[in-house]
C-alpha positions as CSV (number, residue, x, y, z in Angstrom):
1,X,141.0,132.9,27.7
2,X,139.1,136.1,26.9
3,X,137.5,137.7,29.9
4,X,135.1,140.6,30.1
5,X,136.0,143.8,32.0
6,X,134.2,142.7,35.2
7,X,136.2,139.5,35.5
8,X,136.8,137.3,38.5
9,X,139.7,135.6,40.1
10,X,139.8,131.8,40.0
11,X,138.7,130.2,43.2
12,X,141.6,129.3,45.5
13,X,140.3,126.0,46.5
14,X,141.4,122.9,44.5
15,X,139.1,122.0,41.7
16,X,136.7,119.3,42.9
17,X,136.0,116.2,41.0
18,X,132.9,114.2,40.5
19,X,132.7,110.6,41.4
20,X,129.7,108.7,40.1
21,X,127.9,112.0,39.2
22,X,130.3,112.7,36.3
23,X,131.5,109.2,35.6
24,X,128.4,107.0,35.3
25,X,128.8,103.3,35.4
26,X,126.4,100.5,34.3
27,X,124.2,99.2,37.1
28,X,125.3,95.7,36.4
29,X,128.3,94.3,34.5
30,X,126.3,91.5,33.0
31,X,122.9,92.6,31.9
32,X,120.3,90.3,30.2
33,X,121.1,89.9,26.6
34,X,118.1,88.3,25.0
35,X,115.5,90.8,26.2
36,X,112.4,91.4,24.1
37,X,113.8,94.7,22.8
38,X,117.1,93.2,21.8
39,X,115.4,90.2,20.1
40,X,113.2,92.6,18.1
41,X,116.3,94.7,17.2
42,X,118.1,91.7,15.9
43,X,115.0,90.5,14.0
44,X,114.7,93.9,12.2
45,X,118.3,93.4,11.0
46,X,117.1,90.6,8.8
47,X,114.5,92.7,7.0
48,X,117.0,94.2,4.4
49,X,118.2,90.7,3.4
50,X,114.6,89.5,3.2
51,X,113.8,92.4,0.9
52,X,116.7,91.7,-1.4
53,X,115.8,88.0,-1.5
54,X,112.2,88.6,-2.4
55,X,113.1,91.3,-5.0
56,X,115.5,88.8,-6.7
57,X,112.7,86.2,-6.9
58,X,110.4,88.7,-8.5
59,X,112.8,90.4,-10.9
60,X,115.3,87.8,-11.9
61,X,113.4,86.9,-15.1
62,X,112.9,90.6,-16.0
63,X,116.4,92.0,-15.3
64,X,119.0,92.4,-18.1
65,X,122.1,90.2,-17.9
66,X,124.0,93.2,-16.6
67,X,123.1,96.0,-14.3
68,X,124.8,99.3,-13.5
69,X,127.3,98.9,-10.6
70,X,129.0,102.4,-10.6
71,X,127.7,105.8,-11.5
72,X,129.2,109.1,-12.6
73,X,127.8,111.3,-9.8
74,X,124.1,111.9,-10.5
75,X,124.5,111.0,-14.2
76,X,124.7,107.7,-16.1
77,X,126.5,104.5,-15.3
78,X,130.2,104.0,-16.2
79,X,130.5,100.4,-15.0
80,X,128.3,97.3,-15.4
81,X,128.3,93.9,-13.6
82,X,126.5,90.6,-14.1
83,X,123.2,91.0,-12.4
84,X,123.4,87.8,-10.3
85,X,127.0,88.5,-9.3
86,X,126.1,92.0,-8.3
87,X,123.1,90.7,-6.2
88,X,125.0,88.0,-4.5
89,X,127.8,90.4,-3.4
90,X,125.3,92.9,-1.9
91,X,123.0,90.2,-0.5
92,X,126.0,88.6,1.2
93,X,126.8,91.9,3.0
94,X,123.1,92.2,4.1
95,X,123.2,88.6,5.5
96,X,126.5,89.2,7.3
97,X,124.9,92.3,8.9
98,X,121.9,90.3,10.0
99,X,124.0,87.4,11.3
100,X,126.2,89.8,13.2
101,X,123.2,91.4,14.8
102,X,121.9,88.0,15.9
103,X,125.3,87.1,17.3
104,X,125.2,90.2,19.6
105,X,122.4,88.3,21.5
106,X,125.0,85.7,22.6
107,X,128.0,87.9,23.6
108,X,127.8,88.8,27.3
109,X,131.1,90.6,27.1
110,X,129.6,93.3,24.9
111,X,128.3,96.2,26.9
112,X,124.8,97.6,26.3
113,X,126.1,100.9,24.8
114,X,128.5,99.0,22.5
115,X,125.8,96.6,21.5
116,X,123.5,99.4,20.4
117,X,126.2,101.0,18.4
118,X,127.0,97.6,16.7
119,X,123.3,97.3,15.9
120,X,123.4,100.7,14.2
121,X,126.6,99.9,12.1
122,X,125.3,96.5,11.0
123,X,121.9,97.9,10.2
124,X,123.5,100.8,8.3
125,X,125.5,98.5,6.1
126,X,122.5,96.2,5.5
127,X,120.3,99.1,4.6
128,X,122.9,100.7,2.4
129,X,123.6,97.7,0.2
130,X,119.8,97.0,-0.1
131,X,119.3,100.6,-1.3
132,X,122.2,100.1,-3.8
133,X,120.6,96.9,-5.2
134,X,117.0,98.3,-5.4
135,X,118.2,101.5,-7.0
136,X,120.4,99.8,-9.6
137,X,117.9,97.0,-10.4
138,X,114.9,99.4,-10.4
139,X,116.6,101.8,-12.8
140,X,117.6,98.9,-15.1
141,X,114.0,97.8,-15.2
142,X,112.5,101.2,-15.9
143,X,115.0,102.6,-18.4
144,X,114.9,101.8,-22.1
145,X,118.5,100.4,-21.8
146,X,121.0,100.2,-18.9
147,X,123.2,102.8,-20.7
148,X,120.3,105.2,-20.6
149,X,119.7,104.8,-16.9
150,X,120.3,108.0,-14.8
151,X,120.9,107.9,-11.1
152,X,119.6,111.4,-10.3
153,X,118.0,111.6,-6.9
154,X,118.4,107.8,-6.6
155,X,121.6,108.6,-4.7
156,X,119.6,110.3,-2.0
157,X,117.5,107.1,-1.8
158,X,120.6,105.0,-1.3
159,X,121.9,107.3,1.5
160,X,118.5,107.3,3.2
161,X,118.5,103.5,3.1
162,X,121.6,103.6,5.2
163,X,119.6,105.4,7.9
164,X,117.9,102.0,8.5
165,X,120.6,101.4,11.0
166,X,118.7,103.7,13.4
167,X,115.8,101.2,13.5
168,X,117.6,98.4,15.5
169,X,119.6,101.1,17.4
170,X,116.4,102.8,18.7
171,X,114.7,99.5,19.5
172,X,117.6,97.8,21.4
173,X,117.9,98.1,25.1
174,X,119.4,101.4,26.3
175,X,122.2,101.4,28.9
176,X,120.9,101.8,32.5
177,X,123.1,104.3,34.3
178,X,123.1,105.2,37.9
179,X,124.1,108.6,39.2
180,X,124.7,109.6,42.8
181,X,124.7,113.0,44.4
182,X,127.8,112.3,46.5
183,X,131.0,114.0,45.5
184,X,134.6,113.1,46.3
185,X,135.1,116.7,47.5
186,X,133.0,119.7,48.3
187,X,130.9,121.3,45.7
188,X,132.3,124.6,44.4
189,X,131.1,127.4,46.6
190,X,129.5,130.4,45.0
191,X,131.5,133.7,44.8
192,X,130.8,136.7,47.0
193,X,129.7,139.2,44.4
194,X,127.8,142.4,45.4
195,X,124.2,142.6,44.3
196,X,124.8,145.6,42.0
197,X,127.6,144.0,40.0
198,X,126.9,141.9,37.0
199,X,129.9,139.7,36.1
200,X,130.5,138.1,32.7
201,X,133.2,135.5,32.0
202,X,134.0,133.7,28.8
203,X,136.7,131.5,27.3
204,X,137.4,130.5,23.7
205,X,139.1,127.3,22.7
206,X,139.9,125.4,19.5
207,X,139.2,121.8,18.6
208,X,141.9,121.0,16.0
209,X,140.4,117.7,15.1
210,X,137.4,119.4,13.6
211,X,139.6,121.9,11.8
212,X,141.5,119.1,10.2
213,X,138.3,117.3,9.4
214,X,136.9,120.5,7.7
215,X,140.1,120.8,5.6
216,X,139.9,117.2,4.6
217,X,136.2,117.4,3.7
218,X,136.8,120.5,1.6
219,X,139.7,118.8,-0.3
220,X,137.8,115.6,-0.8
221,X,134.7,117.5,-1.9
222,X,136.6,119.5,-4.5
223,X,138.3,116.4,-5.8
224,X,135.1,114.3,-6.1
225,X,132.9,117.1,-7.4
226,X,135.5,118.8,-9.7
227,X,133.8,117.4,-12.9
228,X,130.5,118.9,-11.7
229,X,132.0,122.2,-10.7
230,X,133.7,122.7,-14.1
231,X,130.9,121.2,-16.3
232,X,127.3,122.1,-17.1
233,X,125.2,121.2,-14.0
234,X,121.6,120.3,-13.8
235,X,119.6,120.8,-10.7
236,X,120.3,117.3,-9.4
237,X,124.1,117.8,-9.9
238,X,124.2,120.6,-7.3
239,X,123.1,118.2,-4.5
240,X,126.5,116.6,-3.8
241,X,128.2,120.1,-3.9
242,X,125.7,121.5,-1.5
243,X,126.0,118.4,0.8
244,X,129.8,118.8,0.9
245,X,129.5,122.5,1.6
246,X,127.1,121.9,4.5
247,X,129.4,119.3,6.0
248,X,132.3,121.8,5.7
249,X,130.4,124.6,7.4
250,X,129.3,122.4,10.3
251,X,132.9,121.2,10.9
252,X,134.3,124.7,10.8
253,X,131.6,125.8,13.2
254,X,132.8,123.2,15.7
255,X,136.5,124.0,15.2
256,X,136.4,126.9,17.7
257,X,133.9,127.3,20.5
258,X,133.1,130.0,23.1
259,X,131.8,129.2,26.6
260,X,130.1,132.1,28.3
261,X,128.8,132.5,31.9
262,X,126.8,135.6,32.8
263,X,123.4,136.6,34.3
264,X,121.7,134.6,31.5
265,X,123.4,131.4,32.6
266,X,125.6,129.1,30.5
267,X,126.0,129.4,26.7
268,X,128.1,127.4,24.4
269,X,128.4,128.9,20.9
270,X,130.4,128.7,17.8
271,X,133.1,131.3,18.1
272,X,133.2,131.8,14.3
273,X,129.5,131.9,13.5
274,X,127.9,132.8,16.8
275,X,125.5,129.8,16.5
276,X,124.4,128.6,19.9
277,X,124.9,124.9,20.6
278,X,123.7,124.9,24.2
279,X,121.9,127.4,26.5
280,X,121.0,126.8,30.1
281,X,119.1,129.3,32.2
282,X,120.1,129.7,35.9
283,X,116.6,128.6,36.9
284,X,117.3,125.2,35.4
285,X,120.5,124.6,37.3
286,X,120.6,122.4,40.5
287,X,124.4,122.0,40.9
288,X,127.6,122.9,39.2
289,X,130.9,121.0,39.4
290,X,134.3,120.9,37.8
291,X,135.6,117.4,37.0
292,X,138.1,115.3,35.1
293,X,136.0,113.9,32.2
294,X,136.5,110.8,30.1
295,X,135.0,110.5,26.6
296,X,134.0,106.9,27.2
297,X,131.7,108.0,30.0
298,X,129.9,110.5,27.9
299,X,129.3,108.6,24.7
300,X,132.5,109.6,22.8
301,X,133.9,112.7,21.2
302,X,131.9,115.6,19.6
303,X,128.4,116.7,20.5
304,X,126.9,113.8,22.4
305,X,123.3,113.6,23.7
306,X,121.0,111.1,25.2
307,X,117.9,110.8,27.4
308,X,119.7,111.5,30.7
309,X,122.8,113.5,29.7
310,X,124.5,115.4,27.0
311,X,128.0,116.7,26.4
312,X,130.2,118.7,24.1
313,X,133.4,116.7,24.3
314,X,136.2,118.3,22.2
315,X,139.3,117.8,24.4
316,X,140.5,115.5,27.1
317,X,140.8,116.6,30.7
318,X,138.8,118.9,32.9
319,X,135.3,120.2,32.2
320,X,132.2,121.8,33.5
321,X,129.4,119.5,34.7
322,X,125.9,120.9,35.3
323,X,123.0,119.0,36.9
324,X,119.6,120.3,35.7
325,X,116.3,120.4,37.4
326,X,115.1,117.7,34.9
327,X,117.6,115.3,36.4
328,X,119.8,115.3,33.3
329,X,123.5,116.2,33.2
330,X,125.3,118.5,30.7
331,X,129.1,118.6,30.4
332,X,131.5,120.6,28.3
333,X,135.3,120.1,28.3
334,X,137.3,123.3,28.8
335,X,140.2,124.8,30.7
336,X,139.6,126.7,34.0
337,X,136.3,125.0,34.5
338,X,136.5,125.7,38.3
339,X,136.2,129.4,37.6
340,X,133.2,128.9,35.3
341,X,131.6,126.6,37.8
342,X,132.0,129.1,40.7
343,X,130.5,132.0,38.8
344,X,127.7,129.8,37.4
345,X,126.8,128.7,41.0
346,X,126.7,132.3,42.0
347,X,124.4,133.2,39.1
348,X,122.2,130.3,40.0
349,X,121.9,131.5,43.7
350,X,121.3,135.1,42.7
351,X,118.6,134.1,40.2
352,X,116.9,132.1,42.9
353,X,117.0,135.2,45.2
354,X,115.6,137.3,42.4
355,X,118.8,139.5,42.4
356,X,119.5,138.9,38.8
357,X,117.0,138.1,35.9
358,X,117.1,134.5,34.8
359,X,115.6,134.8,31.3
360,X,117.6,134.7,28.2
């Protein structure tokens, strides 16, 4: 932990924990499955398969006997497959995604949050294979020969087609969570700090999983893009290199974070780049608590966000939980969260009393 000169001692009281405030639970264990939103979400999962079926009916007489099935980066094809076999394989994946989405309407054991995620995964796969088929078949039809076809920015179209998974995900029912204001123990009391003193506290911690992910993405990017790096690149050839570099930088930025509490409120920034991930002014804070947090209660690991809560969940164990004036919750996992909570409560009270400025 790195503390500023005007540091504070940790509160002597045991760290309180949240009950339902920090660990939300579904309102009902068995929610309605075949709601209008879920039915529409499942119906949209059939659209990619329908597009592939119609495209085959329209193009089957025009397509060559073989179509490209594998590409050298953004360049030309290096593998060809019988057009019908290629279509059947991809069409089968799209149909499986659609059937799986429909099956979700009849599985009461699947929770709402899990159902939405399943809708996304199945929609992603269906959209991805549809993009692969349309790109390969379309280039076969528009090129002088299948050997002359060039993928180019068609790869971007394929990746964008995978984003179709967000369509059923956003349409499907959202989990209805209930929060209570009752705590298992007393809320952390603000510290007794003189008016003329401005105290700042910060801690820096690492998230090894993102460090390893960054190293893996760098190694994989170099391995996959080595022919492009060492050869003559066109403008389109730089896209995968830039994409890998962007992913690497994002992962490195999350590998080490700094949490700061001072008169400006709460800030969570990248310790390496100084990029802010979250800022909360004192005037927006209703309450502050320290609690044992579970990734499953906050949507998983990483930077999670939703309509009623968000979290930066990089480690298991205790964390800081802030309830905002909007009714939303924000949580960040960290050590010594009780100290941060006590100081943040003090800053909130002093801001309300106009003893400290509350602007960032």
